[in-house]
KOLNU-969297 format. One record per residue: residue number from 1; z, y, x of N, C-alpha, C in turn; residue in three letters. Coordinates in steps of 0.1 Angstrom, whole numbers, plus 2048, in hexadecimal, padded with zeros to 3 digits. Layout:
BEGIN
+-----+-----+-----+-----+------+------+------+-----+-----+-----+-----+
!   i ! nc3 ! nc2 ! nc1 ! cac3 ! cac2 ! cac1 ! cc3 ! cc2 ! cc1 !  aa !
+-----+-----+-----+-----+------+------+------+-----+-----+-----+-----+
! NUM !   Z !   Y !   X !    Z !    Y !    X !   Z !   Y !   X ! ALA !
...
+-----+-----+-----+-----+------+------+------+-----+-----+-----+-----+
***
This chain:
BEGIN
+-----+-----+-----+-----+------+------+------+-----+-----+-----+-----+
!   i ! nc3 ! nc2 ! nc1 ! cac3 ! cac2 ! cac1 ! cc3 ! cc2 ! cc1 !  aa !
+-----+-----+-----+-----+------+------+------+-----+-----+-----+-----+
!   1 ! DB1 ! B7F ! C96 !  DB4 !  B8D !  C95 ! DBA ! B91 ! CA3 ! MET !
!   2 ! DB5 ! B9D ! CA8 !  DB9 !  BA2 !  CB4 ! DC6 ! BAA ! CB2 ! LYS !
!   3 ! DD0 ! BA7 ! CBB !  DDC !  BAF !  CB9 ! DDD ! BBB ! CC3 ! ARG !
!   4 ! DE3 ! BC5 ! CBD !  DE4 !  BD1 !  CC5 ! DF1 ! BD0 ! CCD ! THR !
!   5 ! DF1 ! BD2 ! CDA !  DFD !  BD1 !  CE2 ! E07 ! BDC ! CDF ! PRO !
!   6 ! E13 ! BD9 ! CDF !  E1E !  BE3 !  CDC ! E20 ! BEC ! CE9 ! LEU !
!   7 ! E21 ! BF8 ! CE7 !  E23 !  C01 !  CF2 ! E32 ! C00 ! CF6 ! ARG !
!   8 ! E34 ! C01 ! D03 !  E42 !  C00 !  D08 ! E48 ! C0E ! D06 ! LYS !
!   9 ! E55 ! C0E ! D03 !  E5C !  C1B !  D02 ! E62 ! C1E ! D0F ! VAL !
!  10 ! E60 ! C2B ! D13 !  E65 !  C2F !  D20 ! E74 ! C30 ! D20 ! SER !
!  11 ! E7B ! C2F ! D2B !  E89 !  C31 !  D2C ! E8E ! C3F ! D27 ! ASP !
!  12 ! E86 ! C49 ! D2A !  E89 !  C57 !  D25 ! E89 ! C57 ! D16 ! LYS !
!  13 ! E7E ! C51 ! D10 !  E7D !  C52 !  D01 ! E88 ! C49 ! CFB ! LYS !
!  14 ! E8C ! C3E ! D01 !  E96 !  C35 !  CFC ! EA3 ! C3D ! CFC ! ARG !
!  15 ! EA6 ! C44 ! D06 !  EB3 !  C4C !  D07 ! EB3 ! C57 ! CFD ! ALA !
!  16 ! EA7 ! C5D ! CFB !  EA6 !  C68 !  CF1 ! EA9 ! C63 ! CE3 ! GLN !
!  17 ! EA3 ! C57 ! CE0 !  EA5 !  C51 !  CD3 ! EB4 ! C4D ! CD1 ! LEU !
!  18 ! EBA ! C48 ! CDB !  EC9 !  C45 !  CDA ! ED1 ! C51 ! CD8 ! ALA !
!  19 ! ECE ! C5C ! CDF !  ED5 !  C69 !  CDD ! ED3 ! C6E ! CCF ! ASP !
!  20 ! EC7 ! C6D ! CC9 !  EC5 !  C72 !  CBC ! ECC ! C69 ! CB1 ! GLU !
!  21 ! ECD ! C5C ! CB4 !  ED4 !  C53 !  CAB ! EE3 ! C57 ! CAB ! LYS !
!  22 ! EE8 ! C59 ! CB6 !  EF6 !  C5C !  CB8 ! EF9 ! C6A ! CB1 ! LYS !
!  23 ! EF0 ! C73 ! CB2 !  EF1 !  C80 !  CAC ! EF1 ! C7F ! C9C ! LEU !
!  24 ! EE8 ! C76 ! C97 !  EE8 !  C74 !  C89 ! EF5 ! C6F ! C84 ! THR !
!  25 ! EFB ! C66 ! C8B !  F08 !  C60 !  C87 ! F13 ! C6B ! C87 ! GLU !
!  26 ! F13 ! C74 ! C92 !  F1C !  C7F !  C93 ! F1B ! C88 ! C87 ! ILE !
!  27 ! F0E ! C8C ! C84 !  F0C !  C95 !  C79 ! F10 ! C8F ! C6B ! LEU !
!  28 ! F0E ! C82 ! C6A !  F11 !  C7B !  C5D ! F20 ! C7D ! C5B ! TYR !
!  29 ! F28 ! C7A ! C66 !  F37 !  C7B !  C65 ! F3B ! C8A ! C62 ! ILE !
!  30 ! F35 ! C93 ! C6A !  F38 !  CA1 !  C69 ! F35 ! CA7 ! C5B ! LYS !
!  31 ! F2A ! CA2 ! C55 !  F27 !  CA7 !  C48 ! F2C ! C9E ! C3C ! GLN !
!  32 ! F35 ! C95 ! C40 !  F3B !  C8C !  C37 ! F31 ! C84 ! C2E ! LYS !
!  33 ! F26 ! C81 ! C33 !  F1B !  C7A !  C2C ! F14 ! C82 ! C21 ! GLY !
!  34 ! F15 ! C8F ! C22 !  F0F !  C98 !  C18 ! F03 ! CA0 ! C1D ! LEU !
!  35 ! EF9 ! CA2 ! C15 !  EEE !  CAB !  C19 ! EF3 ! CB9 ! C1C ! CYS !
!  36 ! EEE ! CBF ! C27 !  EF2 !  CCC !  C2B ! EED ! CD7 ! C21 ! ALA !
!  37 ! EE2 ! CD4 ! C19 !  EDD !  CDE !  C10 ! EE2 ! CDC ! C02 ! ASP !
!  38 ! EE0 ! CD1 ! BFC !  EE4 !  CCF !  BEE ! EF2 ! CC9 ! BEC ! CYS !
!  39 ! EF7 ! CC2 ! BF6 !  F05 !  CBC !  BF5 ! F05 ! CAE ! BEF ! GLY !
!  40 ! EF9 ! CA9 ! BEB !  EF8 !  C9B !  BE6 ! EFB ! C91 ! BF1 ! ASP !
!  41 ! F00 ! C85 ! BED !  F03 !  C7B !  BF7 ! EF6 ! C76 ! BFE ! ARG !
!  42 ! EF7 ! C75 ! C0B !  EEB !  C71 !  C13 ! EEA ! C62 ! C11 ! LEU !
!  43 ! EDE ! C5D ! C0E !  EDB !  C4F !  C0D ! ED3 ! C4A ! C19 ! GLY !
!  44 ! ECB ! C40 ! C16 !  EC3 !  C3A !  C21 ! EB9 ! C44 ! C26 ! TRP !
!  45 ! EB6 ! C4E ! C1E !  EAB !  C58 !  C22 ! EB0 ! C64 ! C29 ! GLY !
!  46 ! EBB ! C64 ! C30 !  EC0 !  C70 !  C37 ! EB7 ! C73 ! C42 ! ALA !
!  47 ! EB4 ! C80 ! C43 !  EAA !  C85 !  C4E ! EB1 ! C90 ! C56 ! ALA !
!  48 ! EB0 ! C8E ! C63 !  EB6 !  C98 !  C6D ! EAC ! CA4 ! C6D ! LYS !
!  49 ! EB1 ! CB0 ! C6A !  EA8 !  CBC !  C6B ! EAD ! CC5 ! C76 ! HIS !
!  50 ! EA3 ! CC9 ! C7E !  EA6 !  CD2 !  C89 ! EA4 ! CE0 ! C84 ! GLU !
!  51 ! EAE ! CE9 ! C85 !  EAE !  CF6 !  C81 ! EA4 ! CFE ! C89 ! ILE !
!  52 ! EA4 ! CFD ! C96 !  E9A !  D03 !  C9F ! E92 ! CF7 ! CA4 ! VAL !
!  53 ! E85 ! CF7 ! CA0 !  E7D !  CEB !  CA4 ! E7B ! CEA ! CB3 ! PHE !
!  54 ! E78 ! CDD ! CB7 !  E76 !  CDB !  CC5 ! E6B ! CE4 ! CCB ! ARG !
!  55 ! E60 ! CE6 ! CC3 !  E55 !  CEE !  CC7 ! E59 ! CFC ! CCA ! ALA !
!  56 ! E64 ! D00 ! CC4 !  E69 !  D0E !  CC5 ! E75 ! D0F ! CCF ! HIS !
!  57 ! E77 ! D04 ! CD6 !  E82 !  D04 !  CE0 ! E8F ! CFE ! CDC ! GLY !
!  58 ! E8F ! CF8 ! CD0 !  E9C !  CF2 !  CCB ! E9E ! CE5 ! CD1 ! GLY !
!  59 ! EAA ! CE0 ! CD1 !  EAE !  CD3 !  CD6 ! EAF ! CC9 ! CCB ! SER !
!  60 ! EA9 ! CBD ! CCC !  EAB !  CB3 !  CC2 ! EB8 ! CAC ! CC2 ! PRO !
!  61 ! EC0 ! CAE ! CCD !  ECC !  CA7 !  CCF ! ED8 ! CB1 ! CCF ! THR !
!  62 ! ED6 ! CBD ! CCB !  EE1 !  CC7 !  CCB ! EE7 ! CC7 ! CBD ! ASP !
!  63 ! EF4 ! CC4 ! CBC !  EFB !  CC3 !  CB0 ! EFA ! CD0 ! CA8 ! GLU !
!  64 ! EFA ! CDC ! CAE !  EFA !  CE9 !  CA7 ! EEC ! CEC ! CA2 ! ASP !
!  65 ! EE1 ! CE5 ! CA7 !  ED4 !  CE7 !  CA3 ! ECF ! CDE ! C98 ! ASN !
!  66 ! ED7 ! CD4 ! C94 !  ED2 !  CCA !  C8A ! EDC ! CC9 ! C7E ! CYS !
!  67 ! ED6 ! CC5 ! C73 !  EDD !  CC1 !  C67 ! ED7 ! CB5 ! C61 ! VAL !
!  68 ! EDE ! CAE ! C59 !  ED9 !  CA3 !  C51 ! ED6 ! CA8 ! C43 ! LEU !
!  69 ! ECA ! CA4 ! C3E !  EC6 !  CA8 !  C31 ! EC1 ! C9C ! C29 ! LEU !
!  70 ! EC2 ! C9C ! C1C !  EBC !  C92 !  C14 ! EAD ! C94 ! C14 ! CYS !
!  71 ! EA5 ! C8A ! C10 !  E97 !  C8B !  C11 ! E91 ! C97 ! C09 ! LEU !
!  72 ! E95 ! C99 ! BFD !  E8F !  CA5 !  BF5 ! E92 ! CB2 ! BFC ! PRO !
!  73 ! E9E ! CB4 ! C01 !  EA2 !  CC0 !  C08 ! E9A ! CC2 ! C15 ! CYS !
!  74 ! E99 ! CB7 ! C1C !  E91 !  CB7 !  C29 ! E83 ! CBB ! C26 ! HIS !
!  75 ! E7D ! CB5 ! C1C !  E6F !  CB8 !  C19 ! E6E ! CC7 ! C14 ! SER !
!  76 ! E77 ! CCB ! C0D !  E77 !  CD9 !  C08 ! E78 ! CE3 ! C14 ! ALA !
!  77 ! E80 ! CE0 ! C1E !  E81 !  CE8 !  C2A ! E73 ! CE9 ! C31 ! ARG !
!  78 ! E6B ! CDF ! C30 !  E5E !  CDF !  C36 ! E53 ! CE3 ! C2C ! HIS !
!  79 ! E57 ! CE7 ! C21 !  E4D !  CEC !  C17 ! E46 ! CE2 ! C0F ! GLY !
!  80 ! E4B ! CD6 ! C0E !  E45 !  CCB !  C07 ! E4D ! CC8 ! BFA ! ILE !
!  81 ! E46 ! CC8 ! BEF !  E4D !  CC6 !  BE2 ! E4E ! CB7 ! BDF ! ARG !
!  82 ! E5A ! CB2 ! BDD !  E5C !  CA4 !  BDA ! E62 ! CA3 ! BCC ! VAL !
!  83 ! E5D ! C9B ! BC4 !  E63 !  C99 !  BB6 ! E6A ! C8B ! BB6 ! ILE !
!  84 ! E78 ! C8C ! BB4 !  E80 !  C80 !  BB4 ! E88 ! C80 ! BA7 ! MET !
!  85 ! E8A ! C75 ! BA1 !  E92 !  C74 !  B95 ! EA0 ! C76 ! B98 ! GLU !
!  86 ! EA7 ! C7D ! B8F !  EB5 !  C80 !  B91 ! EB8 ! C8C ! B9A ! GLY !
!  87 ! EAE ! C93 ! B9E !  EB0 !  C9F !  BA6 ! EAB ! CAB ! B9F ! LYS !
+-----+-----+-----+-----+------+------+------+-----+-----+-----+-----+
***
């Protein structure tokens, strides 16, 4: 079987990913581990949501432009209906 070579991550992308990870940790502490929309405890499926999207000039690493949401709330913000037990 032929293996596909892994693409190398550029230094710029690596720095951006590190900044986004740090921001996620800051938001988790700021929101006390709760979803910004429904107030449920964030589990493994916490998603960082940008209020003003990158395509519209928003910054993915600006603390004032991002919130953490649970997966159902994040999907709802993007117009996707998710059915989960207990919600």
